[in-house]
C-alpha positions as CSV (number, residue, x, y, z in Angstrom):
1,M,29.7,105.5,94.9
2,P,30.9,106.0,91.3
3,W,34.6,107.5,91.7
4,A,36.6,104.8,92.4
5,V,40.6,104.1,92.0
6,G,43.1,101.6,91.8
7,G,45.3,100.1,94.2
8,L,48.6,101.6,94.9
9,R,51.3,100.0,93.5
10,L,54.3,100.4,95.5
11,G,57.1,98.7,93.7
12,R,59.5,97.8,96.3
13,A,58.0,95.9,99.5
14,W,60.9,97.2,102.0
15,V,58.5,100.6,102.1
16,A,55.9,98.9,104.2
17,A,56.2,96.9,107.2
18,P,54.2,95.2,110.2
19,D,55.8,97.9,112.8
20,P,57.3,101.6,112.1
21,A,61.2,100.4,113.8
22,T,61.5,98.3,111.0
23,L,60.8,101.2,108.6
24,R,63.4,103.5,110.4
25,A,66.3,100.8,110.4
26,R,65.7,100.7,106.3
27,W,65.7,104.6,105.6
28,T,68.6,104.8,107.7
29,A,70.4,102.0,105.9
30,L,69.0,103.4,102.3
31,A,69.8,107.1,103.1
32,G,73.4,106.3,104.7
33,A,74.2,104.5,101.3
34,E,76.3,105.6,98.2
35,G,76.6,105.2,94.5
36,A,75.9,101.7,93.2
37,E,75.3,100.4,96.5
38,R,72.5,102.9,97.2
39,E,71.2,102.4,93.9
40,R,71.1,98.6,94.7
41,L,69.5,99.1,98.3
42,F,66.3,100.9,96.3
43,R,65.3,98.7,93.6
44,P,64.8,101.3,90.8
45,S,61.5,100.6,88.6
46,R,60.7,102.7,85.7
47,S,58.5,104.5,87.9
48,R,60.8,105.5,90.5
49,T,64.8,105.8,90.7
50,P,66.4,107.8,93.6
51,S,67.5,110.3,90.1
52,A,63.9,111.2,89.8
53,G,62.1,113.3,92.2
54,A,58.7,113.5,93.1
55,A,55.9,115.5,94.8
56,A,55.0,115.5,98.7
57,L,51.8,113.5,99.2
58,P,49.0,115.7,100.0
59,G,49.2,116.1,104.2
60,Q,52.7,114.4,104.1
61,R,56.2,115.9,105.0
62,S,58.7,114.7,102.7
63,A,61.7,116.1,100.6
64,T,60.7,116.7,97.2
65,A,63.9,116.5,95.8
66,R,66.0,113.9,94.3
67,F,66.8,111.0,96.3
68,A,70.1,110.6,95.1
69,D,70.7,114.3,96.0
70,E,69.2,114.6,99.5
71,P,67.2,111.9,100.7
72,G,65.7,114.7,103.8
73,P,64.3,113.9,107.2
74,F,62.9,110.4,107.6
75,P,59.1,110.7,106.6
76,E,56.8,108.9,109.5
77,P,55.1,106.0,109.0
78,V,51.8,105.9,108.7
79,R,49.6,102.9,109.2
80,V,48.2,101.3,106.0
81,L,46.0,98.2,105.0
82,R,48.4,96.3,103.2
83,A,46.1,92.9,102.9
84,A,42.8,91.6,104.5
85,F,42.7,93.2,108.4
86,D,46.2,93.3,108.1
87,E,47.5,97.3,109.5
88,Q,50.9,97.5,108.9
89,W,53.2,100.5,108.2
90,L,54.3,102.4,105.5
91,L,57.0,105.3,104.7
92,P,54.7,108.1,103.0
93,D,57.4,109.3,100.9
94,Q,56.0,109.2,97.0
95,R,60.4,109.4,95.9
96,L,60.0,106.0,96.8
97,I,56.4,104.5,95.4
98,D,56.3,103.6,92.0
99,S,52.0,104.3,92.0
100,A,50.9,106.0,95.3
101,R,47.5,107.6,94.1
102,P,47.6,111.0,95.5
103,E,44.3,111.3,94.9
104,L,43.4,109.0,97.9
105,W,45.9,111.0,99.8
106,R,43.8,114.2,99.7
107,V,40.7,113.1,101.4
108,R,42.3,110.9,103.2
109,D,41.3,112.3,107.0
110,E,39.4,111.4,110.4
111,Q,36.0,110.7,108.5
112,Q,37.2,108.9,105.7
113,V,36.4,105.4,105.5
114,F,37.7,103.7,102.0
115,L,35.8,100.7,100.7
116,V,37.7,97.8,99.0
117,G,37.8,94.1,98.5
118,A,35.9,91.8,96.5
119,P,34.5,89.4,96.6
120,Q,33.4,90.3,100.2
121,P,33.7,94.3,100.8
122,L,36.1,95.3,103.6
123,A,35.6,99.2,105.4
124,T,38.7,100.3,106.9
125,A,39.5,104.2,107.8
126,H,43.3,103.2,107.0
127,L,44.6,104.3,103.4
128,P,44.7,100.7,101.2
129,A,47.7,99.8,100.2
130,G,47.8,96.2,98.6
131,R,46.3,94.0,96.1
132,L,42.5,94.5,97.6
133,G,40.7,95.0,94.3
134,R,39.7,98.8,93.5
135,I,39.3,101.1,96.4
136,R,36.1,103.2,96.7
137,P,36.1,106.3,99.1
138,L,33.4,107.1,101.3
139,H,33.8,111.4,100.0
140,R,35.1,113.1,97.3
141,R,36.9,115.7,99.8
142,P,37.8,116.4,102.8
143,G,35.7,116.6,106.1
144,G,33.4,114.6,104.6
145,A,32.2,117.3,102.7
146,E,30.7,115.5,99.4
147,P,29.9,112.1,99.5
148,N,31.0,109.7,96.8
149,L,27.8,108.5,95.8
150,A,25.2,108.8,92.7
151,P,23.9,112.5,92.9
152,G,20.3,112.5,93.8
153,L,20.7,108.8,95.7
154,L,20.5,110.2,99.2
155,P,17.7,112.7,98.7
156,L,15.6,109.6,96.6
157,L,15.8,107.1,99.5
158,G,15.0,109.6,102.2
159,S,11.8,110.6,100.5
160,R,10.8,106.7,99.4
161,L,12.3,105.4,103.0
162,G,10.6,108.9,105.5
163,G,14.1,109.5,107.3
164,W,17.0,111.4,106.8
165,V,19.3,108.8,105.0
166,T,23.5,109.8,105.1
167,P,26.2,108.4,103.0
168,E,27.0,106.4,106.6
169,D,23.9,104.6,105.8
170,V,24.3,104.2,102.6
171,L,28.0,102.4,103.1
172,C,26.1,100.2,105.5
173,W,23.8,99.0,103.7
174,I,25.9,97.9,100.8
175,L,27.7,96.1,103.8
176,A,24.8,94.8,105.0
177,A,22.6,93.5,101.2
178,G,25.4,93.9,99.0
179,R,26.0,90.7,96.9
180,P,28.1,89.2,94.7
181,G,26.5,89.1,91.1
182,P,27.1,89.1,87.2
183,R,27.7,92.4,86.9
184,G,30.1,92.5,89.9
185,Y,29.4,93.4,93.4
186,E,25.5,93.9,93.2
187,V,23.6,96.3,95.5
188,P,19.9,96.0,96.1
189,L,18.1,98.8,97.5
190,A,15.2,98.3,99.6
191,A,11.7,100.0,98.5
192,D,10.6,99.3,102.2
193,P,11.5,101.3,105.3
194,E,11.4,98.3,107.7
195,R,14.0,96.3,105.7
196,W,15.3,99.4,105.0
197,R,15.8,100.2,108.9
198,A,17.1,96.2,109.2
199,G,19.6,96.2,106.7
200,L,21.0,100.0,108.4
201,E,21.3,97.9,111.7
202,L,22.9,95.2,110.3
203,G,25.3,96.7,108.7
204,H,26.4,99.5,111.7
205,R,27.4,96.7,113.7
206,L,29.4,95.3,110.6
207,L,30.8,98.9,110.1
208,S,31.7,98.9,113.9
209,V,33.9,95.7,114.0
210,Q,35.4,96.4,110.5
211,L,36.6,99.6,111.5
212,R,38.3,98.4,115.2
213,G,37.6,101.1,117.0
214,A,39.2,103.4,114.2
215,R,37.4,107.2,114.1
216,G,37.0,108.0,118.0
217,G,35.4,104.5,118.1
218,E,35.6,102.0,121.0
219,P,37.4,98.7,119.4
220,P,35.1,95.7,119.5
221,R,34.9,93.2,122.3
222,L,33.8,90.0,123.2
223,P,31.7,89.3,126.0
224,G,33.4,88.4,128.8
225,G,34.2,84.6,129.0
226,R,35.3,84.2,125.2
227,R,37.4,87.1,125.3
228,P,41.2,86.0,124.1
229,Y,43.9,86.1,126.2
230,V,48.0,85.4,126.6
231,R,48.0,82.4,128.0
232,A,52.1,82.5,127.6
233,A,54.4,84.7,126.6
234,V,56.2,84.9,122.9
235,T,59.5,84.7,124.3
236,A,61.2,83.3,120.9
237,W,60.8,84.1,117.4
238,P,57.7,81.4,116.3
239,D,58.7,79.4,114.3
240,G,54.8,78.5,113.1
241,L,50.8,78.7,113.8
242,A,48.5,76.3,114.9
243,Y,45.4,75.9,115.9
244,D,43.5,73.5,118.7
245,P,40.0,73.3,117.9
246,E,39.0,71.4,121.3
247,S,40.9,74.1,123.7
248,E,39.9,76.8,120.8
249,T,44.1,77.4,121.2
250,L,46.0,79.2,119.1
251,T,49.7,78.5,119.4
252,L,52.7,80.6,117.9
253,G,56.0,78.9,119.4
254,D,56.1,79.4,122.5
255,G,53.1,81.6,122.8
256,V,49.7,80.5,123.5
257,V,46.4,82.7,122.5
258,A,42.9,81.1,124.0
259,P,40.1,80.8,123.6
260,V,39.9,81.7,120.1
261,P,36.9,80.7,118.4
262,A,36.9,78.3,115.9
263,G,35.0,80.6,114.1
264,A,38.4,83.5,113.8
265,W,40.6,80.7,113.0
266,E,38.6,79.6,109.7
267,Y,37.6,83.3,108.3
268,E,38.8,83.6,105.2
269,A,39.3,87.1,102.9
270,Q,40.4,86.3,99.4
271,G,40.7,82.5,99.5
272,V,43.1,82.3,102.4
273,R,42.8,82.3,106.1
274,V,43.4,85.9,107.4
275,L,45.1,84.4,110.9
276,E,47.7,82.5,108.5
277,A,48.1,85.0,106.2
278,W,48.7,87.8,109.5
279,F,51.7,85.6,110.6
280,A,53.1,84.8,107.0
281,A,53.6,88.8,106.4
282,R,55.1,88.8,110.1
283,G,57.5,86.2,109.3
284,A,58.3,87.8,105.4
285,H,59.8,90.7,107.3
286,R,62.7,88.8,109.2
287,D,64.8,87.0,107.0
288,P,68.1,88.2,107.1
289,G,68.9,86.4,104.1
290,A,67.0,88.6,101.7
291,P,69.2,90.3,98.9
292,G,68.4,94.6,100.3
293,L,66.6,96.7,103.2
294,E,64.2,93.9,103.4
295,A,67.0,92.0,105.2
296,L,65.8,94.6,107.5
297,G,63.6,93.0,110.7
298,P,62.7,92.6,114.0
299,D,65.5,90.5,116.1
300,R,62.6,89.5,118.6
301,W,58.6,89.0,118.2
302,P,58.0,92.7,119.5
303,Q,55.0,92.6,121.8
304,A,52.8,95.2,120.2
305,W,52.2,92.3,117.9
306,T,50.9,89.9,120.2
307,S,48.3,92.8,121.2
308,E,47.2,93.5,117.6
309,L,46.7,89.3,117.3
310,L,43.8,89.9,120.4
311,A,42.5,92.4,118.5
312,L,42.3,90.7,115.1
313,V,41.0,87.5,117.2
314,T,38.3,89.7,118.6
315,T,37.1,91.1,115.0
316,L,37.3,87.8,113.2
317,A,34.8,86.2,116.0
318,L,32.6,89.2,116.0
319,L,32.4,89.3,112.2
320,A,31.8,85.2,112.0
321,D,29.4,86.1,114.1
322,L,27.8,87.8,111.9
323,A,28.2,86.1,108.9
324,P,25.1,83.5,108.8
325,E,22.4,86.5,110.0
326,R,24.2,88.7,107.3
327,A,23.6,85.5,104.5
328,A,20.4,85.3,105.7
329,F,19.0,89.5,105.4
330,S,16.6,90.2,102.4
331,P,16.1,93.6,101.2
332,G,12.3,92.6,100.4
333,P,10.8,94.7,97.6
334,L,13.5,96.8,95.5
335,L,13.0,100.0,94.0
336,P,12.8,99.7,90.2
337,G,15.7,100.9,88.4
338,A,13.4,102.6,86.5
339,E,12.6,105.2,89.3
340,L,16.3,105.3,89.9
341,A,17.1,106.2,86.4
342,A,13.9,108.7,86.2
343,A,15.2,110.6,89.3
344,G,18.8,110.8,87.4
345,V,20.5,108.6,90.2
346,L,21.3,106.4,87.4
347,P,23.7,106.4,85.4
348,P,25.7,108.8,87.1
349,P,27.4,111.8,85.6
350,R,31.0,111.5,84.4
351,W,32.4,114.1,87.0
352,A,31.1,112.1,89.9
353,R,33.1,109.3,88.0
354,R,36.3,111.9,88.6
355,P,38.1,113.1,91.6
356,A,36.9,116.7,93.3
357,S,39.0,119.6,92.3
358,V,41.8,120.5,94.1
359,L,42.5,123.5,93.2
360,D,42.4,125.5,97.0
361,H,44.8,122.8,97.9
362,E,48.3,123.4,98.0
363,E,50.9,121.1,97.3
364,E,54.8,121.0,97.0
365,G,55.6,119.8,93.7
366,P,59.2,118.1,92.5
367,G,62.1,120.0,93.5
368,G,59.8,122.5,96.0
369,Q,57.9,123.8,92.9
370,F,54.6,124.7,93.5
371,A,52.2,122.3,92.3
372,L,48.9,123.4,90.7
373,L,46.3,121.0,90.6
């Protein structure tokens, strides 16, 4: 996947939140403030200030005039991935974001999948907007029109492995067979059709769980006796998260969720437990003593967060179940590097490492001007 883009740099934490209502409250407070107070709430940086305009993000309706002159209407929040398995909401207004990576917004659609993370990659249908490493879109153009794969790779794999190979097949193989190595994340390519098919079967299961029902798929589910349920609702803001391995019970304040498999509780990403990081991220958006817009957050624990927690427990439990199979998977005999070089697959050409042309895409630049790209 030659085309990779650095992560988004938001520049100010208040532009993202776990619930969209918080973002509306923050926008209303900022748009209603004036002068020095607006400047303070905005939190200017070298890249973005209230006095600077910016182009509209591709596919989004947002004002392009200077925020100090015309905030414009509230931009409807979009779903993003803020941390591993942590889906939140973002204000899609480039005037508020230091580095929004417009090239990624241009290819963000229902067919797109983004691959992020190290040392274990994670596939997501949502635009990554956190410290998740470099972002590799599966497709270079909207509508899945052009794969972000080394040119010639798909025909070579098809001829060697005896069948039609799709871009999603390659993504699934990466999830199943890739491993951290001395040169980064290394993906061996199978020469044996049977090992290839076995890797695809495992990879498709991994991808289905990681996408969590996005792109029109079914949300992953645990078998009947293992599905987590709310045993006691959260009635007050929880002051902590705790787990009892004997009863497989997760408590958050006075709320109780069970059963929660130990594999879900122990599941880690980037060196931290995912469930603990997810819970901490929601507490960070409720700090009345914060010095700015970060002080605006929900007064009560939203019921939607408990539903998200149940879905997250399911995802992590299923991935924990698949982990031993993935660890034991062997790609078998490999395609030699000389064959990839002879077919022109490696090294990929320079143009494959850059975004595709978007000259056919109309976008509004700063101040309402037409942008030529």
